[in-house]
N, C-alpha and C positions, 0 to 999 in steps of 0.2 A: 677624184671628188665628183666628177660628172656622173660616173657610173654608179656611185653610191646613192646620189640623189635620185637617179632614175629608178634604181631598185626600190628605194623607199616609196617613191610615187607609185610605182607599180604594185607594191604590197598593199598600199592603201585601198586599191581597187579590187583586191582578191576577196571573194566571198565563198569560202568553202561550203559544202553541203552540211546538213545538220549532224551527220555522223563523224565529221572531222574536227580538227582543232578549231578553237574560237578565232574570231577576227583579229588581225594584227592590231586593230584599233584598241581593243580591250587590253591586249597584252602591253601595248605602248603606254596606256594611261594607268593601268592597274597592276602591271607586273604579272607574275605567274601565280598570284594567289587565287584568281578566279579560274576554276576548272571548266572544262567544256560541258560538264553536267549542270553547272549553275547558269551559264549563259550560252545560248545557241544563236548562231548567225542564221536565223530562219529566213525563208523567202528567196534563197539563191540556190540553184541546183549546181551539180558538178559541171555541166556544160558551160554555165555562165562563168564559173571560176576559171575554166580553161580559156574561155574567150578573153577574160581580163588579162590572163597571163600572156596571151598572144599579143595583145595591145601593149603590154608592158615591155616585151622584147622589141616591139617596133620602135617605141620611143627611145629605148637604149641605143639601138642601131643608128637612129637619126642623129642623136646628140653626139655619139662618138664620131660618126662620119663628118659631122659639121665642124668638129674641132680638130680633125687630123689634117692640118695644113702643113705645107712644106716650110722649112725654116727660112728659105730664101724669100718667101712671100713677104716676110716681115723685115728681114735684115738687109736685103739687097736694095738699097735706096735708089741707085740709078735705074735699076730694073723697075722699081715701083713707079707707076704712072706713065711709062713709055708706051709706044704703040705696040711693041712686042708683048708687054705686060697686059695691055688691054685686050689684045686678041687672045692671048693665052687664058686670061681670066674669063672672058665670055665663052671660050670654047670648052674649058676644062674645069673651071672653078665657080660655076654659077651657084652651086649649092653651098659654097663657102661664104657667100655674101651675108653679112649680119642680118639684113632685113629678111632674106629668104630663110635663114635659120630661125629667126624669131617667128615667122609665119608658120613654118612647119611645126615648130614646138607648140605654138598656140593651138593649131588644129589637132595635134596629137592629144594634148591635154583636154581640149574640148570634147573630143570623141570619147574620152574616158568618163565624162560627166563628173569630174572630180570636185568635191566640195569638202572643205575642212570642217570637221566635227569638233565641237568644244568638249571640254571635260564634263560639262553639265549634260550635253546630249548623250555622251557615252554612259553616264550614270542612268539616264532615263531608259536607254536601251537595255541596260542590265536589269533594271526593274521589270521591264516588259518580258524579258527572257525568263526571269524567275516566275512571273505570273503564268506564262505559258506552261512551264513545267509543272507548276502547282495545279493548274487546271487539268492537265493531262493525267497527273497522278490521282487527283481527287475525283475525276469523272464528271466534272461540270462545275457550275458556278456556286452550287450549294443553295442555301436559302435565299429567298428574295427579300428579306427584311431590310427596309430602309432604302431600297433601290429606287432610282429615279424612273418615272414611267417611260421616258423615251428610250432607255437602254434596251438593246436587243440581246437576247441570250442565244448563243449559237447552239444548234442541235446537231450539227454535222460531226463526223468522226475526226475531222482534221482539227488542228489547233485553232481555237477561236480567235477572231479578229479583235484586236484591242482598239477601243474607241477612246481617243485621247482628248478630244475637245467636245464641248456640249453640242456644237453644230453637227459633228459627226454622229453623236448619239441620236439626235433628233432625226437625222437623215437615215440612219440605220433602222430606226423604228418605223419610218415611212416605207422603207423597202423590204420590211420583213415579210416573208411569204405567208399567205393565208393557210391556216391549218386545214387539212382534209378530214380530220377526225375530231369528233367531239369527245372521244374517250381519251382525254389527256390528263395527266397529273404532273405536278411539279416534281423535280428530282429531290427537292427538299422534303417532300411529303411521302416518299416511298422508301422502303428499305431495300436491302440488297436483293431480295427475292421478287421485287416488283409489287409487293402487297402494300396497300395504303393503310397505315394505322389510323384509327378513328376513335371518336367518342360519340359522335352524332351521326345519324343517317345522312345528314346534309354534307358530311365530309366525303362521301363515297362517289366514285365515278358512275357512269351509266351502267345499268345492269347489275349493280352490286348493292348490298345492304350492310350495315355495320353490325357484325356479330361478335360474340364473346371471343376472347383470345384464349386458346388452350393453355398456354403457359405464359404467365404474366409476371414481369418483374415490376413490382409496385413502385420502386424507387425511380425508374426512368421511363417506363413505357406507358403509352395510352392503353386503356383497358380493352379496346376492340380492334378488329381487323375488317376491312371491306372485303366481303366474300360474295361470289356470284350466287344467284338464286339457285338453291339446290333442288333441281327438278327430278321427279320420278315419273316418267311418262307411262310406265306400265301400271301405275296405281291410280285409282280413281280418287279425286280429291273429296274430302268430306263435304257433304251437302250443306252442313251448317256454315262451313267456311265460304263456300261458293256463294250462298245467298247473302251472307253478311258483306262479303267483298263486293258483289255486284251492286247491292243497295248503296253502299258508300261511294262506289265509283260513279254511279249515275248522278248523285248529288254533287260530287266534286266536279265532274265534267260540265254540269249545268252551271254552277256558280262561277267556276274559273273561266270557262271557254264558251258557254252557251252552245254546247254540242251534246249529241246523244250517242253513247257507246253501243257497239254491237259486238257481242262476245263471239269469237271465231275459234277459240281453243282453250282448254283448261288442263292444268297439271296439278299433281300433288307435290308437296315439298317436304323434305326430310330435315332432321335436325343437323345443322352445321354451324353451330354458334348462334342460331336463332330458333325460336319456337317453331313447331310444325305448323304448316298452313297450306296455302294454295296459290297458284299463279294463273292469271287470266291474260290471254292474248285478245286484243280487241281493236276494232277500227272505229272511227267516229265520223259523224256528219253534222252539219249545221242543223239547229233546231228549226222545224217548220214555223213560219211566222204566225200561223193561225192555230197552232197546236193548243188544245184546251188544257193539256196537262201542264203547260208552262205559260200560264197567263202572266203578262207583264204589267206591273204597276209603274207608271211614269214617275220618275224622281228628278228633281231639278239639279241635284248635286252629283249626278253620275254614279250613284251607288248601284250595286248589282241588282239584278231582277229579284223580286220577292215572289214567293209562292202565294197563291190566293185560293187554292182548291185543296180539299182533303183527299187522301190522307197525307199529302206531302207536307213536310214540316216548314215552318217559317225560317227565316234566316237566323234568328236568334237560337232556335232549336238546333239548327245545323251547326252553328258555331260551337255549341256546348257538347255535341255528340260526335264531331269529326275527330280524325286522328286516332281512331280506336283500333281498327283491324287493318286498314289500308296503310301500308308502310312506304311503298314506293310506286311512282308512276314514271316509266321511262320508255323511250323509243326502242324498237327492236334493232339491235346491231346486226348488220348484214356484212359478212366478210367476203371481200372480193379478191380473188387470186390474181397473181401477176401473169402477164401474157407470156413471159419467158419460161414459165413452168417452175419458177422459184417459189419462195415462201410468200405468204400473204403480205401485201405491202400497205394496204389501207383498210380502215374500218369505217364504214359509213352507216348512217342511221336511216331507216325507212320512216319517212314522215307520216305514213298512213297507218302503220301497224304499231301498236304500243303494247306494253305489258304492265300489269298491276300485280304487285306482290302483297299478300295479306297473310296475317297470322290467324289461326283458327280461334273461334270463341272458346272461352275457358270457364270452368266452374271452381277450380282450385289451383293452387300454385304448382301442383304436380303436372297439370296440363301444359305448363310453360317451361318445363325442364328441357335443357339442351344436351343432356348426356353427362356421363361421369367424367369424360375427358375435360370438361369445362368446370368441374366442381372440385373444390378442395375444402378440407375441414376449416381452413382459416379464412375463407372468403365467402360472402353471401351469394346466393344464386343470382345470375345476371338478369333474370326476368321473374316477375311474379304476376299473379292474376289480380286485376283491379277493375271492378265494374264490368265484368264479363269479357275483358280483353287482356292480352299479355302485354305488360308495360315493363320498362326498364326499372331495375332496382337501383335507387339513387346511391346507396352505399357502395355498390359494386362499381358503378360507372363514374364515381367521383375521381377527380384528377389527383395524382400524387402531389405531396406537399412541395416537392422540388420544382414543380412546373412553374413557368413564368406567369404571374397573374395577369398582365396585360393581354396575353394571348387567349385568356379565358373570359375576361370581362368584356362585355360589349362596350365599345367606345363610340360616343356620339361625335359626329364630325359636321362642321359647317364652315362657311366662309362669308366674308362681307367686306364692303368698302365703307367709306364714310357715310354715304347716303343710307345705308342699312344698319348703322350702328345701333339705333334705337330698337329695331326688331331683333338684332343680335343679343342685346342686353336682356330683352324679355324672354327670348328662347333659352338662354343660359340660365336665367332665373327660374323658368319653368322646369328645366332639367334638374336644377338643384332642389326644387320642391317635390317633383314626382320621381326622380331617379337619382337620389343622393349618393348611391354607391357606384354610379357610372361617371367617368370623367369625360370632359369635352375637349376636343382638339379644334382650334380655330385657325383658319387660313386667312392671311392678310391679302386682300384684293384691292387695296387702296385706302388704308386707314391712316389717320393722323397719328403723330407721336403721342399725344396725350391719350388718345383712344387705345393705342397699343399698350401703354403703361397701365391703363385701367383694366384692360382684359387680363393682363398677367397677374393682377392683384385679386382676381375673382377666385374664390376657394376651390371651385370644382373644375377649373380649367387646367388640363394636363399640360398643354403646350400651345404656343403661338407659332405657327409655321409661316414660311415665306415672309420673314420680318421686313425685308426690303421690297416686297412686292413679288409679282410673278417673275420667276427666274428668266434670265436672258437666254438660257439654253433652249427655250421653247420658241417655235416660230412666231412671227409677229402677230398673226391672227389670234393666237391664244391670249394675247394681252388685251384684246378688245372685249370689254365686259358683255356686250350684247350678243356676242357669238357663242358664249357659254362653253367654249372649248376647254376651259380650265376645270370644269366640274368633273368630267370623266377622268382626267389626269389626277385630280386630287383623290377621287375614289380609288383608283388603282394603286396610288402611292400609299395611302393609309391602309388599304386592305392587305397589302404585302407586309406592312410593318406591324399592324395590330391584329390581323387575322379575323376580327369580329367587329364590324363597324355598322353604324346606323347614320346615314346622311340625312340631314334636314336643312332646307333653305333657311336663311337668317330671318325671313319674314314669317316663318311658321311658329307654332306654339304647341307644346305638349299640354294635353288636357286630361291625362290619366297615366297610370303606371305602364311601363314599357315591357312588362313581363310577357304579354302576348307576342310581341315582336321577337323577343328572345326565343320563345318556344317554337315559333314558325321557322325562324332562322336555323335553329338546331335540327329541325326535321327536314326542311326543303333545301337549305343552303342559300336562300334569298328571300327577301320580303319586298314586294312591289305593290303599287296601287295604281288605279286608273282614275281619270277625271278630266275635267275641263271641256270635253267635247264628246260627241257621239260617233264621230267618224274621223280618224286621223288622216285620211287621204286629202282632206281639204288643207291640211297644214304640213304637208310633206312634199319636198321637191323631188321630181323624178330622178335626178342625178344621184341622190343619196341611195335610192333603191338600187340603181345600177352598181354603185360602189359596193354594196353588200351582196350583189349577185342575184337580185330579184327584179321583177318587172312590176311597176306600179299598177298596171292594168289587170294583172292576173293574180297578184298576191292577195290572199285572204287576210284581212285585218279587221279591226274594230275600233273602239275608243282608244285614244292615246294613253300610253302609260305615263304617269306623272313623274317628272324629273326631280320634284322637290322632296320626295320621300323614297329612299332606297336603303336597303340593308343587305349585306353580303357576308358570307362565311368563307374562310379560306382554310384548306382547299375545298372546292366543291365543283360539281359538273358545270356550274354556270360561270366560273371564272374565265374560262377560255371563250365561251360562246357569247357572253354578254359584256363582262368587264373589260377584257382585253380587246374585244372588237370595238367597243366604244372609244377606248383610249387611242387605238390606231386611227379611227375615224377622226377623232379630235385633233390629231397631229397633221392630218391632211386637209388643207383648206378646200379642196375640191369635194370632199365628203361633208364636212361639218358646215360649210358655208358655200354651197355651189353658186355659180354665177347666176344672177337674177333672183336670188332668194332674199327674202326679208320676212318680217313678222306677219305680213299679210298672207304668205303662202308657205311658211316654213317655221318649225319650232326647234331647229338646231339639235341640242343634246337630247331633248325629249323625243324628237323624231328618230334619232339614232337608237335610243333605248327601246322605242316601240317596235322598230323593224327587227332589232335583235331578239326581242321577246316574242314576236309573232312568227319567228322562223319555225317552219313546220317540224323541225327536229329539236326544237327547244320548248315551245309552247309554255312559256313561263306562267305559273299561277299568280293571281293577284289577290290582294286582301283589302279591297276598297271598303269593306265593311268597317275598317278602323279609321277611315279618313272622313273628315268633316270640312265642308266648304262654307259653312254658315254657323254662327254662334247659336242659332236656334236649335241645332242638333245636339248641343251640349247641355249639361246640367245648369239649372238656374244660377247656382253659385259655382264659380270656377275653383273654389277650394275643395269641392267634392269631385271624386273621379267620374269621368264619363266613359262610356263604352268606346266612343270614337276618340282615340287617344292622340290623334294628330289633327290640328286645326290649321288650315292654310289661311292664317289671319292676314297675311300681306301687310304686316307692320301695324295693323289696326288695334292690337292688344298691348296694353301696358300694365295689366293687372298684376302679373307676377313680378315685374320690376319693382312696383311699389310694395308688394307683399314681402319681398326678400331684401329690402333695402338695409334693414338692420343687420349688423354682423351676427347678432344672436338669433336671427330668424331660424325657424325650425322647418323641416320638411314635413310632408303630409304624414309620413310614417312615425316621426317623432311626436307630432301632435296627437296621432291616434294612440300611441303608447301612453302619452300623458293622460288622455281621457280614460283609458283602461285602468291606469293606476288610481286615478281619482275615484272611479266607480268602485274599484275594489276596496279602497279605504273607507268609502261611505258604507258599503255593505258590511265591512268588518266592524265599523262603529255601531 
């Protein structure tokens, strides 16, 4: 019986390698129904298995030797206790003493680090083994829909580490290595050939544009593929394309970054799913402060500079004429080879040299053709000529009916606590009035029960998230409202789930239709605004610069990017460089709230957003022309649409709450349709 017990104890400690039979533990609890292909005893090599077997043999020998006593030792009563017995016992039978046997057995068992696993623990290990096998077979985690922000996705070739508790998930997110490449795309957004399917240019990584798909399955596939810029160095680019591209590039660089571009090279492009055009390589520099071409008109609300000299257009003219020929502005990707002579291991961006891809001006639809390979008798052409530029044909680029609608509709996202419930109610009411076809996702940051019930009854609210408050899986500093670490995590979570989001603070108000935001988001992949200050360095802690890998004294920045208005598209080239960076910073207290920081010298999430956006290999464009900091910038009646569609009201507006109180209240578009029907009936009469 002793030998059998020792063998069983030894078998508990054996951990074969992944290619051998499963652990005895699984066979003990589950019988022979679980094969080694279903559950693997991962994490133990063959040497460790041999080591455990050696210790098993040791305990067997000790236990057998300790019980192999002579019969006279127990039965010879006169002998027991005599001087002869005592001498013999101390000289020859010291290992047979019960106390010594117990100590030796305890040490042997302790060296094996034995612990009894329950049936529930065994079931948990089986589930983990199945997940490992499924991940290895599937090539990754798949889509990111609904994943919590702190979870880290393994990118190594070995089996991914399973994160069992929320604490481990947050810790893994903090220790996730920083990416060396901005040319990254999720495994869920690429097919087996590494090509990213797309519908919008904003979907595509750096150095690519969304072109037509040669062979398209309407039922399941997106209509386009992200393709590299098709360059023809031997051909001279059309002069009309170069002039139009350079003129639009100068205006964009001025309004977005207050810089002046210098063309260093130019190329012609051929048809590869996109109309023919040209490619410009350029560098940029800051605008001279006293340059007469770029006179500045001071504005109190932080809006972009306005032109005051002819023939340069005003900002209103630029807004109506942009996005015509210039399709993409990306940094130049420089490939750096490995030192050992192997394949290239990194792709980095040159922060000084950029490229601009433009389509040539057109006079007819024939100028926008992309070749017979992309044309079929049953589908319309992917591009057509409108107002002198090649634009996408809506009928070709529409999504198949089987596509999930929430991934296509832009979702409005916000969050509030009890103190901001009044502003939240007005924001949701303004969204119901100006954007009735868009749903709102509200995050609970400390709302009361009655307030949560009221939110769930609003007709345009899609869901109320974090119903019990900020989850416990996040670090403690995330639960502090004034640190604002919760905002980047909410943005990342909703972006991975809905793919097309527009974040607004609960104190803000919509004052016009959101269609411009949608168009910019589809084109660029993000929508940001500036505001509140003229120089972000006064409100940025140096330690946050260091966390992002920059120096506060040498980094070139400008006004702060506003954290109250952000919109993102997934996938896009800004997900890794802005959204994920902010989320990682929010999980690290040393980044989001450095020691010695407060509202007098730091702006928390807004500072993180600004540093990420001013990164020289990102240079995120801003559209502050749509932001209003004062009601004086809006129409006299808030029932009429304003050009500045977002008003940072800071809970000072209750107009839309009163306007939409009635359950039968109508949106702006319904009222407009009613007026048109009334006018038509009067004309008919």
